[in-house]
Structures are given as C-alpha cells and as structure tokens.
VEXKOL-882721 format. One record per residue (C-alpha): x, y, z; residue in three letters. Coordinates in Angstrom, 1 decimal, padded with zeros to 4 digits, m for minus. Example, Ala and Ser with C-alpha at 12.3 -4.5 7.8 and 13.67 -1.06 7.14 Angstrom:
! VEXKOL-882721
<node xx="012.3" yy="m004.5" zz="007.8" resn="ALA"/>
<node xx="013.7" yy="m001.1" zz="007.1" resn="SER"/>
***
This chain:
! VEXKOL-882721
<node xx="m006.9" yy="033.2" zz="m010.1" resn="MET"/>
<node xx="m005.3" yy="029.8" zz="m009.9" resn="ALA"/>
<node xx="m007.4" yy="027.0" zz="m008.4" resn="SER"/>
<node xx="m006.3" yy="025.7" zz="m005.1" resn="GLN"/>
<node xx="m004.4" yy="022.4" zz="m005.2" resn="LEU"/>
<node xx="m006.2" yy="019.4" zz="m003.6" resn="PRO"/>
<node xx="m005.0" yy="018.0" zz="m000.3" resn="VAL"/>
<node xx="m004.9" yy="014.4" zz="000.9" resn="ILE"/>
<node xx="m008.1" yy="013.9" zz="002.9" resn="ALA"/>
<node xx="m006.9" yy="010.6" zz="004.5" resn="GLN"/>
<node xx="m004.0" yy="008.2" zz="004.6" resn="VAL"/>
<node xx="m005.5" yy="004.7" zz="004.8" resn="ILE"/>
<node xx="m003.5" yy="001.6" zz="006.0" resn="SER"/>
<node xx="m004.5" yy="m001.9" zz="006.9" resn="VAL"/>
<node xx="m002.4" yy="m003.9" zz="009.5" resn="CYS"/>
<node xx="m002.3" yy="m006.9" zz="011.8" resn="SER"/>
<node xx="m000.2" yy="m007.9" zz="014.7" resn="SER"/>
<node xx="002.4" yy="m009.7" zz="012.5" resn="LYS"/>
<node xx="003.5" yy="m006.3" zz="011.3" resn="ASP"/>
<node xx="003.1" yy="m004.4" zz="014.5" resn="ILE"/>
<node xx="006.9" yy="m003.8" zz="015.0" resn="ASP"/>
<node xx="007.1" yy="m002.1" zz="011.6" resn="VAL"/>
<node xx="003.8" yy="m000.3" zz="012.2" resn="TRP"/>
<node xx="005.0" yy="001.4" zz="015.4" resn="THR"/>
<node xx="007.8" yy="003.0" zz="013.4" resn="VAL"/>
<node xx="005.9" yy="003.5" zz="010.2" resn="ALA"/>
<node xx="003.0" yy="005.4" zz="011.8" resn="ALA"/>
<node xx="005.2" yy="008.0" zz="013.3" resn="LYS"/>
<node xx="007.1" yy="008.5" zz="010.0" resn="HIS"/>
<node xx="003.8" yy="008.8" zz="008.0" resn="VAL"/>
<node xx="002.5" yy="011.5" zz="010.3" resn="VAL"/>
<node xx="005.9" yy="013.3" zz="010.1" resn="GLN"/>
<node xx="006.5" yy="013.0" zz="006.4" resn="PHE"/>
<node xx="003.0" yy="012.8" zz="004.7" resn="ILE"/>
<node xx="000.6" yy="015.7" zz="005.1" resn="LYS"/>
<node xx="m003.0" yy="014.7" zz="005.3" resn="ALA"/>
<node xx="m006.2" yy="015.9" zz="007.0" resn="ASP"/>
<node xx="m006.6" yy="012.5" zz="008.8" resn="SER"/>
<node xx="m004.9" yy="009.2" zz="009.3" resn="TYR"/>
<node xx="m006.6" yy="005.8" zz="009.6" resn="LEU"/>
<node xx="m005.3" yy="002.3" zz="010.3" resn="VAL"/>
<node xx="m007.8" yy="m000.6" zz="010.1" resn="ILE"/>
<node xx="m007.0" yy="m003.8" zz="012.1" resn="VAL"/>
<node xx="m008.7" yy="m007.1" zz="013.0" resn="PRO"/>
<node xx="m011.4" yy="m006.5" zz="015.6" resn="ASP"/>
<node xx="m009.6" yy="m008.4" zz="018.3" resn="LYS"/>
<node xx="m006.5" yy="m006.3" zz="017.8" resn="GLU"/>
<node xx="m008.0" yy="m002.8" zz="018.1" resn="VAL"/>
<node xx="m007.0" yy="m002.4" zz="021.7" resn="GLU"/>
<node xx="m003.5" yy="m003.6" zz="021.0" resn="LEU"/>
<node xx="m003.0" yy="m001.2" zz="018.1" resn="PHE"/>
<node xx="m004.6" yy="001.7" zz="020.1" resn="SER"/>
<node xx="m001.8" yy="001.3" zz="022.6" resn="LYS"/>
<node xx="001.1" yy="001.5" zz="020.1" resn="VAL"/>
<node xx="m000.3" yy="003.8" zz="017.4" resn="THR"/>
<node xx="000.7" yy="007.5" zz="017.6" resn="CYS"/>
<node xx="m001.8" yy="010.4" zz="017.4" resn="ALA"/>
<node xx="m003.5" yy="011.6" zz="015.3" resn="PRO"/>
<node xx="m004.1" yy="008.1" zz="013.9" resn="TYR"/>
<node xx="m007.6" yy="006.6" zz="014.2" resn="HIS"/>
<node xx="m007.6" yy="002.8" zz="014.8" resn="VAL"/>
<node xx="m010.8" yy="001.1" zz="013.5" resn="LYS"/>
<node xx="m011.9" yy="m002.5" zz="013.3" resn="PRO"/>
<node xx="m012.1" yy="m004.2" zz="010.0" resn="GLU"/>
<node xx="m015.7" yy="m005.4" zz="010.6" resn="SER"/>
<node xx="m016.8" yy="m001.7" zz="010.2" resn="ASP"/>
<node xx="m015.8" yy="m002.0" zz="006.5" resn="TYR"/>
<node xx="m016.2" yy="m005.5" zz="005.2" resn="VAL"/>
<node xx="m018.6" yy="m007.4" zz="007.4" resn="GLY"/>
<node xx="m018.6" yy="m011.1" zz="006.6" resn="ASP"/>
<node xx="m016.2" yy="m010.8" zz="003.6" resn="ALA"/>
<node xx="m013.7" yy="m013.2" zz="005.1" resn="LYS"/>
<node xx="m016.2" yy="m016.1" zz="005.0" resn="ALA"/>
<node xx="m017.2" yy="m015.1" zz="001.4" resn="ARG"/>
<node xx="m013.6" yy="m015.1" zz="000.3" resn="ILE"/>
<node xx="m012.9" yy="m018.5" zz="001.9" resn="ALA"/>
<node xx="m016.0" yy="m020.0" zz="000.2" resn="GLN"/>
<node xx="m014.8" yy="m018.8" zz="m003.2" resn="MET"/>
<node xx="m011.2" yy="m020.0" zz="m003.0" resn="LEU"/>
<node xx="m010.0" yy="m023.5" zz="m003.6" resn="ASP"/>
<node xx="m009.0" yy="m025.6" zz="m000.6" resn="SER"/>
<node xx="m005.3" yy="m025.2" zz="m001.5" resn="THR"/>
<node xx="m005.6" yy="m021.4" zz="m001.3" resn="ASN"/>
<node xx="m007.3" yy="m021.0" zz="002.1" resn="GLN"/>
<node xx="m004.1" yy="m019.5" zz="003.5" resn="HIS"/>
<node xx="m004.6" yy="m016.6" zz="001.1" resn="ARG"/>
<node xx="m008.0" yy="m015.5" zz="002.6" resn="VAL"/>
<node xx="m006.4" yy="m012.7" zz="004.7" resn="GLY"/>
<node xx="m004.3" yy="m011.5" zz="001.8" resn="TRP"/>
<node xx="m007.5" yy="m010.9" zz="m000.3" resn="TYR"/>
<node xx="m009.4" yy="m009.5" zz="002.7" resn="LEU"/>
<node xx="m006.9" yy="m006.7" zz="003.4" resn="GLN"/>
<node xx="m007.3" yy="m005.5" zz="m000.2" resn="GLN"/>
<node xx="m011.1" yy="m005.4" zz="000.2" resn="PHE"/>
<node xx="m010.8" yy="m003.5" zz="003.4" resn="ILE"/>
<node xx="m008.7" yy="m000.8" zz="001.7" resn="LYS"/>
<node xx="m011.2" yy="m000.5" zz="m001.1" resn="ILE"/>
<node xx="m014.1" yy="m000.3" zz="001.3" resn="ALA"/>
<node xx="m012.4" yy="002.5" zz="003.3" resn="ALA"/>
<node xx="m011.7" yy="004.5" zz="000.1" resn="VAL"/>
<node xx="m015.4" yy="004.2" zz="m000.9" resn="LEU"/>
<node xx="m016.5" yy="005.7" zz="002.4" resn="THR"/>
<node xx="m015.2" yy="009.1" zz="001.2" resn="HIS"/>
<node xx="m017.0" yy="011.6" zz="m001.0" resn="LYS"/>
<node xx="m016.1" yy="011.7" zz="m004.7" resn="ASP"/>
<node xx="m014.2" yy="014.9" zz="m004.5" resn="SER"/>
<node xx="m011.7" yy="013.6" zz="m001.9" resn="ASP"/>
<node xx="m008.2" yy="012.6" zz="m002.6" resn="VAL"/>
<node xx="m006.9" yy="009.6" zz="m000.5" resn="VAL"/>
<node xx="m003.7" yy="007.8" zz="m000.2" resn="LEU"/>
<node xx="m003.5" yy="004.0" zz="000.4" resn="ILE"/>
<node xx="m000.3" yy="003.3" zz="002.3" resn="TRP"/>
<node xx="001.1" yy="m000.1" zz="003.0" resn="ASP"/>
<node xx="001.4" yy="m000.5" zz="006.8" resn="ALA"/>
<node xx="004.8" yy="m002.2" zz="006.5" resn="ASP"/>
<node xx="006.4" yy="000.7" zz="004.7" resn="THR"/>
<node xx="008.3" yy="003.6" zz="006.3" resn="VAL"/>
<node xx="008.6" yy="007.0" zz="004.6" resn="PRO"/>
<node xx="012.1" yy="008.4" zz="004.9" resn="LEU"/>
<node xx="011.6" yy="012.1" zz="004.0" resn="LYS"/>
<node xx="008.8" yy="014.6" zz="003.1" resn="ASN"/>
<node xx="006.7" yy="013.0" zz="000.3" resn="LEU"/>
<node xx="004.5" yy="014.9" zz="m002.1" resn="GLU"/>
<node xx="001.7" yy="012.9" zz="m003.9" resn="PHE"/>
<node xx="000.1" yy="016.0" zz="m005.5" resn="ILE"/>
<node xx="002.2" yy="017.9" zz="m008.0" resn="GLY"/>
<node xx="002.3" yy="021.7" zz="m008.4" resn="THR"/>
<node xx="m000.2" yy="021.4" zz="m011.3" resn="ASN"/>
<node xx="m002.6" yy="019.2" zz="m009.4" resn="GLY"/>
<node xx="m001.6" yy="016.0" zz="m011.0" resn="GLN"/>
<node xx="m001.4" yy="013.0" zz="m008.7" resn="LEU"/>
<node xx="002.0" yy="011.4" zz="m008.3" resn="VAL"/>
<node xx="002.6" yy="007.6" zz="m008.6" resn="TYR"/>
<node xx="005.7" yy="005.6" zz="m007.9" resn="TYR"/>
<node xx="006.9" yy="002.8" zz="m010.2" resn="ARG"/>
<node xx="006.9" yy="m000.8" zz="m009.2" resn="GLY"/>
<node xx="008.7" yy="m003.7" zz="m010.9" resn="GLU"/>
<node xx="006.3" yy="m006.5" zz="m010.1" resn="GLU"/>
<node xx="004.5" yy="m008.2" zz="m012.9" resn="PHE"/>
<node xx="002.0" yy="m011.0" zz="m012.4" resn="ARG"/>
<node xx="000.0" yy="m012.3" zz="m015.4" resn="LYS"/>
<node xx="m002.9" yy="m013.3" zz="m013.2" resn="SER"/>
<node xx="m003.6" yy="m009.6" zz="m012.2" resn="TYR"/>
<node xx="m004.0" yy="m008.6" zz="m015.8" resn="PHE"/>
<node xx="m006.0" yy="m011.8" zz="m016.7" resn="ASP"/>
<node xx="m008.4" yy="m010.5" zz="m014.0" resn="PHE"/>
<node xx="m008.5" yy="m007.0" zz="m015.5" resn="LEU"/>
<node xx="m009.2" yy="m008.3" zz="m019.0" resn="GLU"/>
<node xx="m012.0" yy="m010.6" zz="m017.7" resn="ARG"/>
<node xx="m013.6" yy="m008.1" zz="m015.4" resn="ALA"/>
<node xx="m013.1" yy="m004.8" zz="m017.2" resn="LEU"/>
<node xx="m011.8" yy="m005.5" zz="m020.7" resn="GLY"/>
<node xx="m008.6" yy="m003.7" zz="m019.9" resn="LEU"/>
<node xx="m005.2" yy="m004.7" zz="m021.3" resn="LYS"/>
<node xx="m001.8" yy="m003.9" zz="m019.8" resn="ARG"/>
<node xx="m000.4" yy="m000.9" zz="m021.8" resn="THR"/>
<node xx="001.9" yy="000.5" zz="m019.1" resn="GLN"/>
<node xx="005.5" yy="m000.7" zz="m018.9" resn="THR"/>
<node xx="005.7" yy="m000.6" zz="m015.1" resn="PHE"/>
<node xx="003.7" yy="m001.8" zz="m012.1" resn="SER"/>
<node xx="001.4" yy="000.2" zz="m009.9" resn="PHE"/>
<node xx="002.3" yy="m002.1" zz="m007.0" resn="ILE"/>
<node xx="004.7" yy="000.3" zz="m005.2" resn="ALA"/>
<node xx="003.6" yy="000.3" zz="m001.5" resn="GLN"/>
<node xx="001.3" yy="003.3" zz="m002.0" resn="SER"/>
<node xx="m001.4" yy="004.6" zz="m004.3" resn="LEU"/>
<node xx="m003.0" yy="008.0" zz="m004.3" resn="VAL"/>
<node xx="m006.3" yy="008.5" zz="m006.1" resn="LEU"/>
<node xx="m009.4" yy="010.6" zz="m006.4" resn="LYS"/>
<node xx="m012.3" yy="008.8" zz="m004.8" resn="VAL"/>
<node xx="m014.4" yy="009.5" zz="m007.9" resn="ALA"/>
<node xx="m012.0" yy="007.4" zz="m010.0" resn="TRP"/>
<node xx="m012.4" yy="004.4" zz="m007.6" resn="ALA"/>
<node xx="m016.2" yy="004.9" zz="m007.7" resn="ARG"/>
<node xx="m016.2" yy="004.8" zz="m011.5" resn="GLU"/>
<node xx="m014.1" yy="001.6" zz="m011.6" resn="LEU"/>
<node xx="m016.3" yy="m000.3" zz="m009.1" resn="PHE"/>
<node xx="m019.5" yy="000.9" zz="m010.6" resn="GLN"/>
<node xx="m018.3" yy="m000.4" zz="m014.0" resn="SER"/>
<node xx="m017.3" yy="m003.7" zz="m012.4" resn="LEU"/>
<node xx="m020.8" yy="m004.0" zz="m010.7" resn="GLU"/>
<node xx="m022.5" yy="m003.3" zz="m014.0" resn="LYS"/>
<node xx="m020.5" yy="m005.9" zz="m015.8" resn="ASN"/>
<node xx="m021.0" yy="m008.6" zz="m013.2" resn="ALA"/>
<node xx="m024.5" yy="m007.5" zz="m012.0" resn="GLN"/>
<node xx="m023.2" yy="m007.9" zz="m008.5" resn="LEU"/>
<node xx="m022.1" yy="m005.7" zz="m005.6" resn="PRO"/>
<node xx="m018.4" yy="m004.8" zz="m006.1" resn="TRP"/>
<node xx="m017.0" yy="m007.3" zz="m003.6" resn="MET"/>
<node xx="m018.9" yy="m010.2" zz="m005.0" resn="ASP"/>
<node xx="m018.1" yy="m009.0" zz="m008.5" resn="ALA"/>
<node xx="m014.4" yy="m009.2" zz="m007.8" resn="ILE"/>
<node xx="m014.8" yy="m012.7" zz="m006.4" resn="LEU"/>
<node xx="m016.8" yy="m013.8" zz="m009.4" resn="SER"/>
<node xx="m013.9" yy="m012.8" zz="m011.7" resn="TYR"/>
<node xx="m011.0" yy="m014.2" zz="m009.6" resn="VAL"/>
<node xx="m009.6" yy="m017.6" zz="m010.6" resn="ASP"/>
<node xx="m010.2" yy="m019.6" zz="m007.4" resn="PRO"/>
<node xx="m007.2" yy="m021.8" zz="m008.1" resn="SER"/>
<node xx="m004.9" yy="m018.8" zz="m008.4" resn="GLU"/>
<node xx="m003.1" yy="m017.8" zz="m005.1" resn="PRO"/>
<node xx="m002.8" yy="m014.2" zz="m006.2" resn="ALA"/>
<node xx="m005.7" yy="m013.5" zz="m008.6" resn="GLY"/>
<node xx="m006.4" yy="m009.8" zz="m007.9" resn="PHE"/>
<node xx="m004.3" yy="m006.8" zz="m006.8" resn="ALA"/>
<node xx="m006.1" yy="m003.6" zz="m005.7" resn="GLU"/>
<node xx="m003.1" yy="m001.4" zz="m006.6" resn="PHE"/>
<node xx="m002.7" yy="m002.8" zz="m010.1" resn="GLU"/>
<node xx="m006.4" yy="m002.8" zz="m010.7" resn="THR"/>
<node xx="m006.9" yy="000.8" zz="m009.6" resn="LEU"/>
<node xx="m003.7" yy="002.0" zz="m011.2" resn="GLY"/>
<node xx="m004.5" yy="000.4" zz="m014.6" resn="THR"/>
<node xx="m008.0" yy="001.9" zz="m014.6" resn="TRP"/>
<node xx="m006.6" yy="005.3" zz="m013.8" resn="ILE"/>
<node xx="m003.9" yy="004.9" zz="m016.5" resn="TRP"/>
<node xx="m006.6" yy="004.1" zz="m019.1" resn="HIS"/>
<node xx="m009.2" yy="006.7" zz="m018.1" resn="HIS"/>
<node xx="m007.3" yy="009.6" zz="m016.3" resn="HIS"/>
<node xx="m003.8" yy="009.5" zz="m017.6" resn="ARG"/>
<node xx="m003.6" yy="013.3" zz="m018.1" resn="ASN"/>
<node xx="m004.3" yy="013.7" zz="m014.4" resn="ASP"/>
<node xx="m001.4" yy="011.7" zz="m013.2" resn="ILE"/>
<node xx="002.4" yy="011.7" zz="m013.4" resn="VAL"/>
<node xx="004.7" yy="008.7" zz="m012.9" resn="ILE"/>
<node xx="007.7" yy="009.4" zz="m010.7" resn="SER"/>
<node xx="011.1" yy="007.8" zz="m011.1" resn="ASP"/>
<node xx="012.1" yy="008.6" zz="m007.6" resn="ARG"/>
<node xx="013.8" yy="005.6" zz="m005.8" resn="PRO"/>
<node xx="012.3" yy="003.4" zz="m003.1" resn="TRP"/>
<node xx="013.4" yy="000.0" zz="m001.6" resn="TYR"/>
<node xx="011.3" yy="m003.1" zz="m000.9" resn="ARG"/>
<node xx="013.5" yy="m005.5" zz="001.0" resn="ASN"/>
<node xx="014.2" yy="m003.6" zz="004.1" resn="GLY"/>
<node xx="014.5" yy="m006.6" zz="006.5" resn="LEU"/>
<node xx="017.2" yy="m008.3" zz="004.5" resn="SER"/>
<node xx="018.9" yy="m005.0" zz="003.9" resn="LEU"/>
<node xx="019.1" yy="m003.6" zz="007.5" resn="VAL"/>
<node xx="017.0" yy="m005.8" zz="009.8" resn="GLY"/>
<node xx="014.3" yy="m004.9" zz="012.3" resn="ASN"/>
<node xx="013.3" yy="m001.2" zz="012.0" resn="PRO"/>
<node xx="012.9" yy="m001.0" zz="015.8" resn="LEU"/>
<node xx="016.6" yy="m001.6" zz="016.1" resn="LYS"/>
<node xx="018.0" yy="001.0" zz="013.6" resn="LEU"/>
<node xx="019.9" yy="004.0" zz="014.7" resn="SER"/>
<node xx="019.2" yy="007.5" zz="013.7" resn="ALA"/>
<node xx="022.3" yy="007.5" zz="011.6" resn="ALA"/>
<node xx="021.1" yy="004.4" zz="009.6" resn="VAL"/>
<node xx="017.7" yy="006.1" zz="009.0" resn="TRP"/>
<node xx="019.5" yy="009.2" zz="007.7" resn="ARG"/>
<node xx="021.6" yy="007.0" zz="005.4" resn="GLY"/>
<node xx="018.5" yy="005.3" zz="004.0" resn="LEU"/>
<node xx="016.9" yy="008.7" zz="003.4" resn="ALA"/>
<node xx="020.0" yy="009.7" zz="001.4" resn="ASN"/>
<node xx="019.1" yy="006.9" zz="m001.1" resn="SER"/>
<node xx="015.4" yy="006.3" zz="m001.0" resn="TYR"/>
<node xx="012.0" yy="008.0" zz="m000.5" resn="ASP"/>
<node xx="010.6" yy="005.1" zz="001.5" resn="PHE"/>
<node xx="011.5" yy="001.5" zz="002.5" resn="ILE"/>
<node xx="009.3" yy="m001.5" zz="003.1" resn="SER"/>
<node xx="009.9" yy="m004.2" zz="005.7" resn="PHE"/>
<node xx="007.8" yy="m007.1" zz="004.5" resn="GLU"/>
<node xx="007.5" yy="m010.2" zz="006.7" resn="ALA"/>
<node xx="008.4" yy="m012.6" zz="003.9" resn="TRP"/>
<node xx="011.7" yy="m010.9" zz="003.4" resn="ASP"/>
<node xx="013.0" yy="m012.0" zz="006.9" resn="LEU"/>
<node xx="016.2" yy="m014.0" zz="006.4" resn="LYS"/>
<node xx="017.9" yy="m015.5" zz="009.4" resn="LEU"/>
<node xx="021.3" yy="m017.0" zz="010.0" resn="GLY"/>
<node xx="024.6" yy="m015.6" zz="011.3" resn="ILE"/>
<node xx="025.9" yy="m014.7" zz="007.8" resn="ARG"/>
<node xx="022.9" yy="m012.6" zz="007.0" resn="ASN"/>
<node xx="023.1" yy="m011.0" zz="010.4" resn="GLN"/>
<node xx="026.7" yy="m010.0" zz="009.8" resn="LEU"/>
<node xx="025.8" yy="m008.6" zz="006.3" resn="LYS"/>
<node xx="023.0" yy="m006.5" zz="007.9" resn="MET"/>
<node xx="025.3" yy="m005.2" zz="010.5" resn="ALA"/>
<node xx="027.8" yy="m004.1" zz="007.8" resn="MET"/>
<node xx="025.1" yy="m002.5" zz="005.8" resn="ARG"/>
<node xx="023.9" yy="m000.5" zz="008.9" resn="ARG"/>
<node xx="027.5" yy="000.6" zz="009.5" resn="PHE"/>
<node xx="027.9" yy="001.7" zz="005.9" resn="LEU"/>
<node xx="024.6" yy="003.5" zz="005.9" resn="LEU"/>
<node xx="025.6" yy="005.3" zz="009.1" resn="GLY"/>
<node xx="028.9" yy="006.2" zz="007.5" resn="LEU"/>
<node xx="027.0" yy="007.5" zz="004.4" resn="GLN"/>
<node xx="024.8" yy="009.7" zz="006.6" resn="SER"/>
<node xx="027.7" yy="011.3" zz="008.4" resn="SER"/>
<node xx="029.9" yy="011.9" zz="005.3" resn="THR"/>
<node xx="027.2" yy="012.6" zz="002.7" resn="GLY"/>
<node xx="028.9" yy="010.1" zz="000.4" resn="ALA"/>
<node xx="027.1" yy="007.5" zz="m001.6" resn="LYS"/>
<node xx="028.0" yy="003.9" zz="m000.4" resn="VAL"/>
***
C-alpha cells in the first residue's frame, strides 16, 4: 500500500503595515490557491489589531514577541551603526525561523513572503512526496560567506533559493540550527549573529541558508521547478488593490505567483502610462488566451 503524501501543516508569513495593501490581496489568494491545515501571519505587536481587521479567515494573526522576544535589541547591538536601518530586515527572518521551529519534526511547513500573491493552484509536494522548490536568480556573495563560516557549506547549486517561498520539513530546519548551535556553542539566534559580518547590510538570508542546507543533505527529497514567477509586480502593473479581474487572469496565464515589493515602486507619469498599457495588454491576453 502506497504511503500517504504529506500535507502542508502551516503557511507562515511575516508582515508589517508598509505591506498591508499587498497583504490584504495576498492572504485571500493564499487561502484560495495553497492548501494547508492552517495559516499564520506574524506582525509587530502594535499592529495585531490592524491586521486582524484586514486579514481573511482562516488566518491567525500573532504578535512577533511571541516568537523572538528581545531579538530586535540584540540585532541592533550586533550591527554597525551604518546598518541600523537593517534591523527589521534581519528580525523578520528570525521570526520566520522561530515560527518554523515551533512545529514538530514530522510537519511540513511553507514560508511564504507576505508581499507575494499566488495566481493559481500551487503544489509544493510532488506526487512522489518530494518537496517542490522554485528557482530564484539572486546571488549575493555575503550569504555564502556566512554559510561557509557558520556551517562549512559551499555553493554548489546554480540557482538561488530566494524565490518568495520555501517549503521544508521541520526536521531539516532543526538539523541545521542544531548544527549551527553546536558550531558556535550558542543558541541559534545568537549563533547566527555571531557569524554575520556586522558591516554587511545583507549578511544572512534564511531562504538561501535553509535551501543550501537542504540541497547538501536532502537533495533526493526535493525537486527544483522551472515554473515561472515574477518579482517586480509594482513596476509591471502597479498597486494590486487596483487591478481588475482581467489583469489577474492575464498574469495567471504567464506566472505562478507575482511579488509586489515596496522597493520596486517607481513613480512618474511615464511609468504610470506604461503600467496602464501593461494592464490593458494583460487584460487582452486574458480575454483572448493569446500571449502578449
């Protein structure tokens, strides 16, 4: 008798008010297009009430202090004065890791970036039980410098695991952070901070770290997908709250998911006209079925 395929125990996201417009759209799409036993978004303590009002069921909204305590102060203390603006960027990564580690080893969880909208039904567990990973194109040497210092791992993959989502067995994450703790003789959060270059504005990436560990130790249990996704949603079509159903269908004809990252926001009348034309073409693509 064939063994039953695993299911995603939880989709985990971290968000703050700067991305709340995208989140109100993304949360509905995640529930519609990604099957899981539960859905969690973790937000700053003072924003729990705000997110509770705009986040659709069955999502649970939880405060970040439930997961990382005083980590923000510890990160700030570690970083150089020129990188204090990066404290929140490191913090949101630690929150995701802490949330993953609350689960039992046998669980499969999906970390999903809160500024990313799925466009169709997505499967992260293959028919043979392998976990499915999307390819990213980002490469930053500092991420792999960290990996070599902390875990002795070199980059052997030809792609990035930074692809807006990362599915994993909790046991794999537990292995990684236990190894890190053993190497540094510190709890995992302090261990990460001890290996990060304080002068580097981006010295650690949770997706690249987890993905590279899994690639080295559990490669037979995963498959790398070539399916397309798109990162620069704001400069492509603008605010997701303002997109028509036809534009969403047009996007779904080309991509599995699309990200709307705040840094990608480009203003000016010329860009606004370009976005309007793209929305028109995507709507046309949706109605005709033709590729634009």
